[in-house]
mmCIF file of the N, C-alpha and C atoms, coordinates in Angstrom:
data_MODEL
# 
_entry.id   MODEL 
# 
loop_
_atom_site.group_PDB 
_atom_site.id 
_atom_site.type_symbol 
_atom_site.label_atom_id 
_atom_site.label_alt_id 
_atom_site.label_comp_id 
_atom_site.label_asym_id 
_atom_site.label_entity_id 
_atom_site.label_seq_id 
_atom_site.pdbx_PDB_ins_code 
_atom_site.Cartn_x 
_atom_site.Cartn_y 
_atom_site.Cartn_z 
_atom_site.occupancy 
_atom_site.B_iso_or_equiv 
_atom_site.pdbx_formal_charge 
_atom_site.auth_seq_id 
_atom_site.auth_comp_id 
_atom_site.auth_asym_id 
_atom_site.auth_atom_id 
_atom_site.pdbx_PDB_model_num 
ATOM 1   N N  . MET A 1 1  ? -28.821 -5.516 -5.343 1.00 0.00 ? 1  MET A N  1 
ATOM 2   C CA . MET A 1 1  ? -27.367 -5.587 -6.001 1.00 0.00 ? 1  MET A CA 1 
ATOM 3   C C  . MET A 1 1  ? -26.538 -6.548 -5.590 1.00 0.00 ? 1  MET A C  1 
ATOM 4   N N  . THR A 1 2  ? -25.552 -7.060 -6.498 1.00 0.00 ? 2  THR A N  1 
ATOM 5   C CA . THR A 1 2  ? -24.934 -8.010 -6.484 1.00 0.00 ? 2  THR A CA 1 
ATOM 6   C C  . THR A 1 2  ? -23.646 -7.607 -5.337 1.00 0.00 ? 2  THR A C  1 
ATOM 7   N N  . ASP A 1 3  ? -23.112 -8.548 -4.772 1.00 0.00 ? 3  ASP A N  1 
ATOM 8   C CA . ASP A 1 3  ? -21.989 -8.148 -3.780 1.00 0.00 ? 3  ASP A CA 1 
ATOM 9   C C  . ASP A 1 3  ? -20.792 -7.831 -4.584 1.00 0.00 ? 3  ASP A C  1 
ATOM 10  N N  . LEU A 1 4  ? -20.575 -8.497 -5.822 1.00 0.00 ? 4  LEU A N  1 
ATOM 11  C CA . LEU A 1 4  ? -19.561 -8.078 -6.612 1.00 0.00 ? 4  LEU A CA 1 
ATOM 12  C C  . LEU A 1 4  ? -19.493 -6.400 -6.898 1.00 0.00 ? 4  LEU A C  1 
ATOM 13  N N  . PHE A 1 5  ? -20.652 -6.062 -7.347 1.00 0.00 ? 5  PHE A N  1 
ATOM 14  C CA . PHE A 1 5  ? -20.856 -4.640 -7.650 1.00 0.00 ? 5  PHE A CA 1 
ATOM 15  C C  . PHE A 1 5  ? -20.643 -3.888 -6.305 1.00 0.00 ? 5  PHE A C  1 
ATOM 16  N N  . ARG A 1 6  ? -21.169 -4.118 -5.302 1.00 0.00 ? 6  ARG A N  1 
ATOM 17  C CA . ARG A 1 6  ? -20.873 -3.415 -4.037 1.00 0.00 ? 6  ARG A CA 1 
ATOM 18  C C  . ARG A 1 6  ? -19.415 -3.290 -3.694 1.00 0.00 ? 6  ARG A C  1 
ATOM 19  N N  . LEU A 1 7  ? -18.763 -4.485 -3.909 1.00 0.00 ? 7  LEU A N  1 
ATOM 20  C CA . LEU A 1 7  ? -17.237 -4.465 -3.437 1.00 0.00 ? 7  LEU A CA 1 
ATOM 21  C C  . LEU A 1 7  ? -16.415 -3.541 -4.497 1.00 0.00 ? 7  LEU A C  1 
ATOM 22  N N  . LEU A 1 8  ? -16.802 -3.553 -5.741 1.00 0.00 ? 8  LEU A N  1 
ATOM 23  C CA . LEU A 1 8  ? -16.057 -2.920 -6.778 1.00 0.00 ? 8  LEU A CA 1 
ATOM 24  C C  . LEU A 1 8  ? -16.515 -1.247 -6.559 1.00 0.00 ? 8  LEU A C  1 
ATOM 25  N N  . PHE A 1 9  ? -17.613 -1.058 -6.244 1.00 0.00 ? 9  PHE A N  1 
ATOM 26  C CA . PHE A 1 9  ? -18.033 0.377  -6.097 1.00 0.00 ? 9  PHE A CA 1 
ATOM 27  C C  . PHE A 1 9  ? -17.274 0.999  -4.723 1.00 0.00 ? 9  PHE A C  1 
ATOM 28  N N  . GLN A 1 10 ? -17.264 0.171  -3.731 1.00 0.00 ? 10 GLN A N  1 
ATOM 29  C CA . GLN A 1 10 ? -16.679 0.566  -2.440 1.00 0.00 ? 10 GLN A CA 1 
ATOM 30  C C  . GLN A 1 10 ? -15.010 0.651  -2.753 1.00 0.00 ? 10 GLN A C  1 
ATOM 31  N N  . ILE A 1 11 ? -14.438 -0.082 -3.494 1.00 0.00 ? 11 ILE A N  1 
ATOM 32  C CA . ILE A 1 11 ? -12.992 0.004  -3.732 1.00 0.00 ? 11 ILE A CA 1 
ATOM 33  C C  . ILE A 1 11 ? -12.933 1.425  -4.687 1.00 0.00 ? 11 ILE A C  1 
ATOM 34  N N  . PHE A 1 12 ? -13.739 1.572  -5.567 1.00 0.00 ? 12 PHE A N  1 
ATOM 35  C CA . PHE A 1 12 ? -13.698 2.705  -6.309 1.00 0.00 ? 12 PHE A CA 1 
ATOM 36  C C  . PHE A 1 12 ? -13.828 4.052  -5.502 1.00 0.00 ? 12 PHE A C  1 
ATOM 37  N N  . MET A 1 13 ? -14.786 4.146  -4.569 1.00 0.00 ? 13 MET A N  1 
ATOM 38  C CA . MET A 1 13 ? -15.034 5.152  -3.718 1.00 0.00 ? 13 MET A CA 1 
ATOM 39  C C  . MET A 1 13 ? -13.661 5.435  -2.796 1.00 0.00 ? 13 MET A C  1 
ATOM 40  N N  . ILE A 1 14 ? -13.170 4.409  -2.421 1.00 0.00 ? 14 ILE A N  1 
ATOM 41  C CA . ILE A 1 14 ? -12.061 4.416  -1.611 1.00 0.00 ? 14 ILE A CA 1 
ATOM 42  C C  . ILE A 1 14 ? -10.877 5.135  -2.343 1.00 0.00 ? 14 ILE A C  1 
ATOM 43  N N  . TYR A 1 15 ? -10.730 4.623  -3.678 1.00 0.00 ? 15 TYR A N  1 
ATOM 44  C CA . TYR A 1 15 ? -9.701  5.294  -4.445 1.00 0.00 ? 15 TYR A CA 1 
ATOM 45  C C  . TYR A 1 15 ? -10.050 6.816  -4.649 1.00 0.00 ? 15 TYR A C  1 
ATOM 46  N N  . VAL A 1 16 ? -11.222 7.124  -4.854 1.00 0.00 ? 16 VAL A N  1 
ATOM 47  C CA . VAL A 1 16 ? -11.518 8.557  -5.202 1.00 0.00 ? 16 VAL A CA 1 
ATOM 48  C C  . VAL A 1 16 ? -11.256 9.320  -3.852 1.00 0.00 ? 16 VAL A C  1 
ATOM 49  N N  . ALA A 1 17 ? -11.527 8.796  -2.778 1.00 0.00 ? 17 ALA A N  1 
ATOM 50  C CA . ALA A 1 17 ? -11.310 9.561  -1.397 1.00 0.00 ? 17 ALA A CA 1 
ATOM 51  C C  . ALA A 1 17 ? -9.810  9.711  -1.282 1.00 0.00 ? 17 ALA A C  1 
ATOM 52  N N  . PHE A 1 18 ? -8.986  8.654  -1.415 1.00 0.00 ? 18 PHE A N  1 
ATOM 53  C CA . PHE A 1 18 ? -7.473  8.713  -1.364 1.00 0.00 ? 18 PHE A CA 1 
ATOM 54  C C  . PHE A 1 18 ? -7.015  9.844  -2.393 1.00 0.00 ? 18 PHE A C  1 
ATOM 55  N N  . TRP A 1 19 ? -7.468  9.741  -3.634 1.00 0.00 ? 19 TRP A N  1 
ATOM 56  C CA . TRP A 1 19 ? -7.033  10.641 -4.641 1.00 0.00 ? 19 TRP A CA 1 
ATOM 57  C C  . TRP A 1 19 ? -7.325  11.987 -4.279 1.00 0.00 ? 19 TRP A C  1 
ATOM 58  N N  . SER A 1 20 ? -8.496  12.276 -3.640 1.00 0.00 ? 20 SER A N  1 
ATOM 59  C CA . SER A 1 20 ? -8.887  13.625 -3.349 1.00 0.00 ? 20 SER A CA 1 
ATOM 60  C C  . SER A 1 20 ? -8.144  14.280 -2.184 1.00 0.00 ? 20 SER A C  1 
ATOM 61  N N  . MET A 1 21 ? -7.330  13.387 -1.429 1.00 0.00 ? 21 MET A N  1 
ATOM 62  C CA . MET A 1 21 ? -6.723  13.784 -0.329 1.00 0.00 ? 21 MET A CA 1 
ATOM 63  C C  . MET A 1 21 ? -5.170  13.824 -0.606 1.00 0.00 ? 21 MET A C  1 
ATOM 64  N N  . ARG A 1 22 ? -5.033  13.688 -1.864 1.00 0.00 ? 22 ARG A N  1 
ATOM 65  C CA . ARG A 1 22 ? -3.368  13.615 -2.300 1.00 0.00 ? 22 ARG A CA 1 
ATOM 66  C C  . ARG A 1 22 ? -2.736  14.948 -1.883 1.00 0.00 ? 22 ARG A C  1 
ATOM 67  N N  . ASN A 1 23 ? -3.264  16.171 -2.010 1.00 0.00 ? 23 ASN A N  1 
ATOM 68  C CA . ASN A 1 23 ? -2.571  17.211 -1.839 1.00 0.00 ? 23 ASN A CA 1 
ATOM 69  C C  . ASN A 1 23 ? -2.874  18.072 -0.346 1.00 0.00 ? 23 ASN A C  1 
ATOM 70  N N  . ILE A 1 24 ? -3.491  17.276 0.454  1.00 0.00 ? 24 ILE A N  1 
ATOM 71  C CA . ILE A 1 24 ? -3.665  17.691 1.746  1.00 0.00 ? 24 ILE A CA 1 
ATOM 72  C C  . ILE A 1 24 ? -2.482  17.383 2.650  1.00 0.00 ? 24 ILE A C  1 
ATOM 73  N N  . HIS A 1 25 ? -1.921  18.341 3.137  1.00 0.00 ? 25 HIS A N  1 
ATOM 74  C CA . HIS A 1 25 ? -0.857  18.153 4.172  1.00 0.00 ? 25 HIS A CA 1 
ATOM 75  C C  . HIS A 1 25 ? -1.181  18.320 5.572  1.00 0.00 ? 25 HIS A C  1 
ATOM 76  N N  . PHE A 1 26 ? -1.154  17.113 6.361  1.00 0.00 ? 26 PHE A N  1 
ATOM 77  C CA . PHE A 1 26 ? -1.736  17.132 7.712  1.00 0.00 ? 26 PHE A CA 1 
ATOM 78  C C  . PHE A 1 26 ? -0.836  17.924 8.711  1.00 0.00 ? 26 PHE A C  1 
ATOM 79  N N  . THR A 1 27 ? 0.327   17.938 8.614  1.00 0.00 ? 27 THR A N  1 
ATOM 80  C CA . THR A 1 27 ? 1.195   18.911 9.313  1.00 0.00 ? 27 THR A CA 1 
ATOM 81  C C  . THR A 1 27 ? 2.372   19.197 8.461  1.00 0.00 ? 27 THR A C  1 
ATOM 82  N N  . PRO A 1 28 ? 2.280   20.554 7.836  1.00 0.00 ? 28 PRO A N  1 
ATOM 83  C CA . PRO A 1 28 ? 3.384   20.880 7.071  1.00 0.00 ? 28 PRO A CA 1 
ATOM 84  C C  . PRO A 1 28 ? 4.767   21.209 7.645  1.00 0.00 ? 28 PRO A C  1 
ATOM 85  N N  . ASP A 1 29 ? 4.520   21.726 8.974  1.00 0.00 ? 29 ASP A N  1 
ATOM 86  C CA . ASP A 1 29 ? 5.873   21.954 9.645  1.00 0.00 ? 29 ASP A CA 1 
ATOM 87  C C  . ASP A 1 29 ? 6.547   20.973 10.295 1.00 0.00 ? 29 ASP A C  1 
ATOM 88  N N  . ASP A 1 30 ? 5.685   19.938 10.610 1.00 0.00 ? 30 ASP A N  1 
ATOM 89  C CA . ASP A 1 30 ? 6.318   18.736 11.464 1.00 0.00 ? 30 ASP A CA 1 
ATOM 90  C C  . ASP A 1 30 ? 6.179   17.553 10.587 1.00 0.00 ? 30 ASP A C  1 
ATOM 91  N N  . ASN A 1 31 ? 7.357   17.121 10.082 1.00 0.00 ? 31 ASN A N  1 
ATOM 92  C CA . ASN A 1 31 ? 7.469   15.968 9.145  1.00 0.00 ? 31 ASN A CA 1 
ATOM 93  C C  . ASN A 1 31 ? 8.212   14.768 9.951  1.00 0.00 ? 31 ASN A C  1 
ATOM 94  N N  . ARG A 1 32 ? 8.046   14.660 11.142 1.00 0.00 ? 32 ARG A N  1 
ATOM 95  C CA . ARG A 1 32 ? 8.942   13.649 11.825 1.00 0.00 ? 32 ARG A CA 1 
ATOM 96  C C  . ARG A 1 32 ? 8.363   12.282 11.649 1.00 0.00 ? 32 ARG A C  1 
ATOM 97  N N  . TYR A 1 33 ? 7.185   12.023 11.419 1.00 0.00 ? 33 TYR A N  1 
ATOM 98  C CA . TYR A 1 33 ? 6.543   10.785 11.416 1.00 0.00 ? 33 TYR A CA 1 
ATOM 99  C C  . TYR A 1 33 ? 5.775   10.582 9.926  1.00 0.00 ? 33 TYR A C  1 
ATOM 100 N N  . PRO A 1 34 ? 6.603   10.541 8.946  1.00 0.00 ? 34 PRO A N  1 
ATOM 101 C CA . PRO A 1 34 ? 5.795   10.500 7.454  1.00 0.00 ? 34 PRO A CA 1 
ATOM 102 C C  . PRO A 1 34 ? 5.077   9.175  7.538  1.00 0.00 ? 34 PRO A C  1 
ATOM 103 N N  . ASN A 1 35 ? 5.586   7.913  7.939  1.00 0.00 ? 35 ASN A N  1 
ATOM 104 C CA . ASN A 1 35 ? 4.975   6.802  7.828  1.00 0.00 ? 35 ASN A CA 1 
ATOM 105 C C  . ASN A 1 35 ? 3.551   6.674  8.528  1.00 0.00 ? 35 ASN A C  1 
ATOM 106 N N  . GLN A 1 36 ? 3.500   7.414  9.652  1.00 0.00 ? 36 GLN A N  1 
ATOM 107 C CA . GLN A 1 36 ? 2.140   7.396  10.339 1.00 0.00 ? 36 GLN A CA 1 
ATOM 108 C C  . GLN A 1 36 ? 1.183   8.350  9.767  1.00 0.00 ? 36 GLN A C  1 
ATOM 109 N N  . LEU A 1 37 ? 1.701   9.272  9.079  1.00 0.00 ? 37 LEU A N  1 
ATOM 110 C CA . LEU A 1 37 ? 0.740   10.313 8.325  1.00 0.00 ? 37 LEU A CA 1 
ATOM 111 C C  . LEU A 1 37 ? 0.162   9.474  7.055  1.00 0.00 ? 37 LEU A C  1 
ATOM 112 N N  . ALA A 1 38 ? 1.110   8.791  6.559  1.00 0.00 ? 38 ALA A N  1 
ATOM 113 C CA . ALA A 1 38 ? 0.748   8.082  5.451  1.00 0.00 ? 38 ALA A CA 1 
ATOM 114 C C  . ALA A 1 38 ? -0.530  7.060  5.758  1.00 0.00 ? 38 ALA A C  1 
ATOM 115 N N  . THR A 1 39 ? -0.256  6.278  6.760  1.00 0.00 ? 39 THR A N  1 
ATOM 116 C CA . THR A 1 39 ? -1.187  5.416  7.290  1.00 0.00 ? 39 THR A CA 1 
ATOM 117 C C  . THR A 1 39 ? -2.508  6.072  7.554  1.00 0.00 ? 39 THR A C  1 
ATOM 118 N N  . LEU A 1 40 ? -2.420  7.235  8.273  1.00 0.00 ? 40 LEU A N  1 
ATOM 119 C CA . LEU A 1 40 ? -3.587  8.004  8.610  1.00 0.00 ? 40 LEU A CA 1 
ATOM 120 C C  . LEU A 1 40 ? -4.278  8.383  7.516  1.00 0.00 ? 40 LEU A C  1 
ATOM 121 N N  . ARG A 1 41 ? -3.661  8.648  6.361  1.00 0.00 ? 41 ARG A N  1 
ATOM 122 C CA . ARG A 1 41 ? -4.296  9.111  5.125  1.00 0.00 ? 41 ARG A CA 1 
ATOM 123 C C  . ARG A 1 41 ? -4.902  7.916  4.476  1.00 0.00 ? 41 ARG A C  1 
ATOM 124 N N  . VAL A 1 42 ? -4.289  6.835  4.440  1.00 0.00 ? 42 VAL A N  1 
ATOM 125 C CA . VAL A 1 42 ? -5.019  5.685  3.918  1.00 0.00 ? 42 VAL A CA 1 
ATOM 126 C C  . VAL A 1 42 ? -6.391  5.252  4.733  1.00 0.00 ? 42 VAL A C  1 
ATOM 127 N N  . LEU A 1 43 ? -6.209  5.284  6.159  1.00 0.00 ? 43 LEU A N  1 
ATOM 128 C CA . LEU A 1 43 ? -7.267  4.978  7.052  1.00 0.00 ? 43 LEU A CA 1 
ATOM 129 C C  . LEU A 1 43 ? -8.580  5.816  6.873  1.00 0.00 ? 43 LEU A C  1 
ATOM 130 N N  . ILE A 1 44 ? -8.171  7.231  6.706  1.00 0.00 ? 44 ILE A N  1 
ATOM 131 C CA . ILE A 1 44 ? -9.221  8.145  6.444  1.00 0.00 ? 44 ILE A CA 1 
ATOM 132 C C  . ILE A 1 44 ? -9.968  7.885  5.082  1.00 0.00 ? 44 ILE A C  1 
ATOM 133 N N  . ALA A 1 45 ? -9.108  7.561  4.118  1.00 0.00 ? 45 ALA A N  1 
ATOM 134 C CA . ALA A 1 45 ? -9.645  7.391  2.756  1.00 0.00 ? 45 ALA A CA 1 
ATOM 135 C C  . ALA A 1 45 ? -10.525 6.132  2.649  1.00 0.00 ? 45 ALA A C  1 
ATOM 136 N N  . ILE A 1 46 ? -10.122 5.031  3.582  1.00 0.00 ? 46 ILE A N  1 
ATOM 137 C CA . ILE A 1 46 ? -11.020 3.785  3.610  1.00 0.00 ? 46 ILE A CA 1 
ATOM 138 C C  . ILE A 1 46 ? -12.217 4.199  4.374  1.00 0.00 ? 46 ILE A C  1 
ATOM 139 N N  . ALA A 1 47 ? -12.201 4.830  5.380  1.00 0.00 ? 47 ALA A N  1 
ATOM 140 C CA . ALA A 1 47 ? -13.443 5.220  6.116  1.00 0.00 ? 47 ALA A CA 1 
ATOM 141 C C  . ALA A 1 47 ? -14.404 6.084  5.256  1.00 0.00 ? 47 ALA A C  1 
ATOM 142 N N  . LEU A 1 48 ? -13.805 7.148  4.702  1.00 0.00 ? 48 LEU A N  1 
ATOM 143 C CA . LEU A 1 48 ? -14.702 8.028  3.925  1.00 0.00 ? 48 LEU A CA 1 
ATOM 144 C C  . LEU A 1 48 ? -15.154 7.365  2.649  1.00 0.00 ? 48 LEU A C  1 
ATOM 145 N N  . GLY A 1 49 ? -14.353 6.543  2.015  1.00 0.00 ? 49 GLY A N  1 
ATOM 146 C CA . GLY A 1 49 ? -14.836 5.831  0.791  1.00 0.00 ? 49 GLY A CA 1 
ATOM 147 C C  . GLY A 1 49 ? -15.896 4.975  1.263  1.00 0.00 ? 49 GLY A C  1 
ATOM 148 N N  . TYR A 1 50 ? -15.821 4.218  2.144  1.00 0.00 ? 50 TYR A N  1 
ATOM 149 C CA . TYR A 1 50 ? -16.964 3.074  2.577  1.00 0.00 ? 50 TYR A CA 1 
ATOM 150 C C  . TYR A 1 50 ? -18.230 3.901  2.947  1.00 0.00 ? 50 TYR A C  1 
ATOM 151 N N  . LEU A 1 51 ? -18.002 5.000  3.643  1.00 0.00 ? 51 LEU A N  1 
ATOM 152 C CA . LEU A 1 51 ? -19.254 5.796  4.250  1.00 0.00 ? 51 LEU A CA 1 
ATOM 153 C C  . LEU A 1 51 ? -19.882 6.294  2.886  1.00 0.00 ? 51 LEU A C  1 
ATOM 154 N N  . VAL A 1 52 ? -19.201 6.997  2.022  1.00 0.00 ? 52 VAL A N  1 
ATOM 155 C CA . VAL A 1 52 ? -19.907 7.437  0.804  1.00 0.00 ? 52 VAL A CA 1 
ATOM 156 C C  . VAL A 1 52 ? -20.428 6.412  -0.125 1.00 0.00 ? 52 VAL A C  1 
ATOM 157 N N  . SER A 1 53 ? -19.758 5.259  -0.204 1.00 0.00 ? 53 SER A N  1 
ATOM 158 C CA . SER A 1 53 ? -20.283 4.197  -1.199 1.00 0.00 ? 53 SER A CA 1 
ATOM 159 C C  . SER A 1 53 ? -21.596 3.605  -0.439 1.00 0.00 ? 53 SER A C  1 
ATOM 160 N N  . THR A 1 54 ? -21.595 3.361  0.821  1.00 0.00 ? 54 THR A N  1 
ATOM 161 C CA . THR A 1 54 ? -22.733 2.975  1.603  1.00 0.00 ? 54 THR A CA 1 
ATOM 162 C C  . THR A 1 54 ? -23.898 3.795  1.388  1.00 0.00 ? 54 THR A C  1 
ATOM 163 N N  . PHE A 1 55 ? -23.709 5.089  1.427  1.00 0.00 ? 55 PHE A N  1 
ATOM 164 C CA . PHE A 1 55 ? -24.695 6.230  1.136  1.00 0.00 ? 55 PHE A CA 1 
ATOM 165 C C  . PHE A 1 55 ? -25.335 5.998  -0.256 1.00 0.00 ? 55 PHE A C  1 
ATOM 166 N N  . PHE A 1 56 ? -24.521 5.968  -1.260 1.00 0.00 ? 56 PHE A N  1 
ATOM 167 C CA . PHE A 1 56 ? -24.904 6.075  -2.573 1.00 0.00 ? 56 PHE A CA 1 
ATOM 168 C C  . PHE A 1 56 ? -25.674 4.475  -2.860 1.00 0.00 ? 56 PHE A C  1 
ATOM 169 N N  . ILE A 1 57 ? -25.148 3.600  -2.438 1.00 0.00 ? 57 ILE A N  1 
ATOM 170 C CA . ILE A 1 57 ? -25.846 2.182  -2.667 1.00 0.00 ? 57 ILE A CA 1 
ATOM 171 C C  . ILE A 1 57 ? -27.097 2.254  -1.861 1.00 0.00 ? 57 ILE A C  1 
ATOM 172 N N  . GLY A 1 58 ? -27.299 2.893  -0.619 1.00 0.00 ? 58 GLY A N  1 
ATOM 173 C CA . GLY A 1 58 ? -28.415 2.756  -0.035 1.00 0.00 ? 58 GLY A CA 1 
ATOM 174 C C  . GLY A 1 58 ? -29.478 3.704  -0.746 1.00 0.00 ? 58 GLY A C  1 
ATOM 175 N N  . ALA A 1 59 ? -29.079 4.896  -1.186 1.00 0.00 ? 59 ALA A N  1 
ATOM 176 C CA . ALA A 1 59 ? -29.943 5.804  -1.969 1.00 0.00 ? 59 ALA A CA 1 
ATOM 177 C C  . ALA A 1 59 ? -30.382 4.995  -3.176 1.00 0.00 ? 59 ALA A C  1 
ATOM 178 N N  . ALA A 1 60 ? -29.538 4.507  -3.914 1.00 0.00 ? 60 ALA A N  1 
ATOM 179 C CA . ALA A 1 60 ? -29.924 3.663  -5.175 1.00 0.00 ? 60 ALA A CA 1 
ATOM 180 C C  . ALA A 1 60 ? -31.069 2.631  -4.869 1.00 0.00 ? 60 ALA A C  1 
ATOM 181 N N  . LEU A 1 61 ? -30.823 1.900  -3.799 1.00 0.00 ? 61 LEU A N  1 
ATOM 182 C CA . LEU A 1 61 ? -31.770 0.820  -3.379 1.00 0.00 ? 61 LEU A CA 1 
ATOM 183 C C  . LEU A 1 61 ? -33.120 1.402  -3.066 1.00 0.00 ? 61 LEU A C  1 
ATOM 184 N N  . LEU A 1 62 ? -33.055 2.700  -2.291 1.00 0.00 ? 62 LEU A N  1 
ATOM 185 C CA . LEU A 1 62 ? -34.305 3.266  -2.060 1.00 0.00 ? 62 LEU A CA 1 
ATOM 186 C C  . LEU A 1 62 ? -35.080 3.791  -3.272 1.00 0.00 ? 62 LEU A C  1 
ATOM 187 N N  . ILE A 1 63 ? -34.400 4.505  -4.182 1.00 0.00 ? 63 ILE A N  1 
ATOM 188 C CA . ILE A 1 63 ? -34.871 4.825  -5.461 1.00 0.00 ? 63 ILE A CA 1 
ATOM 189 C C  . ILE A 1 63 ? -35.379 3.809  -6.277 1.00 0.00 ? 63 ILE A C  1 
ATOM 190 N N  . LEU A 1 64 ? -34.838 2.794  -6.385 1.00 0.00 ? 64 LEU A N  1 
ATOM 191 C CA . LEU A 1 64 ? -35.083 1.472  -7.342 1.00 0.00 ? 64 LEU A CA 1 
ATOM 192 C C  . LEU A 1 64 ? -36.349 0.565  -6.571 1.00 0.00 ? 64 LEU A C  1 
ATOM 193 N N  . GLY A 1 65 ? -36.395 0.985  -5.328 1.00 0.00 ? 65 GLY A N  1 
ATOM 194 C CA . GLY A 1 65 ? -37.317 0.029  -4.503 1.00 0.00 ? 65 GLY A CA 1 
ATOM 195 C C  . GLY A 1 65 ? -37.108 -1.261 -4.342 1.00 0.00 ? 65 GLY A C  1 
ATOM 196 N N  . GLN A 1 66 ? -35.817 -1.629 -4.089 1.00 0.00 ? 66 GLN A N  1 
ATOM 197 C CA . GLN A 1 66 ? -35.376 -3.011 -3.834 1.00 0.00 ? 66 GLN A CA 1 
ATOM 198 C C  . GLN A 1 66 ? -35.259 -3.277 -2.404 1.00 0.00 ? 66 GLN A C  1 
# 
């Protein structure tokens, strides 16, 4: 697979992970540090999106035999 496709797929999966966490409130009662919570949400989305995209790219490579 081309590196451009991998990059675009990883960015797409990071966006999907971030979109799926938009309604999750990490601390509904304590909102003293909203910037840190937003940063945490972005970092979790990056990690989860990268992990999921790596899984799907690896599975596709195994299925296609490349």
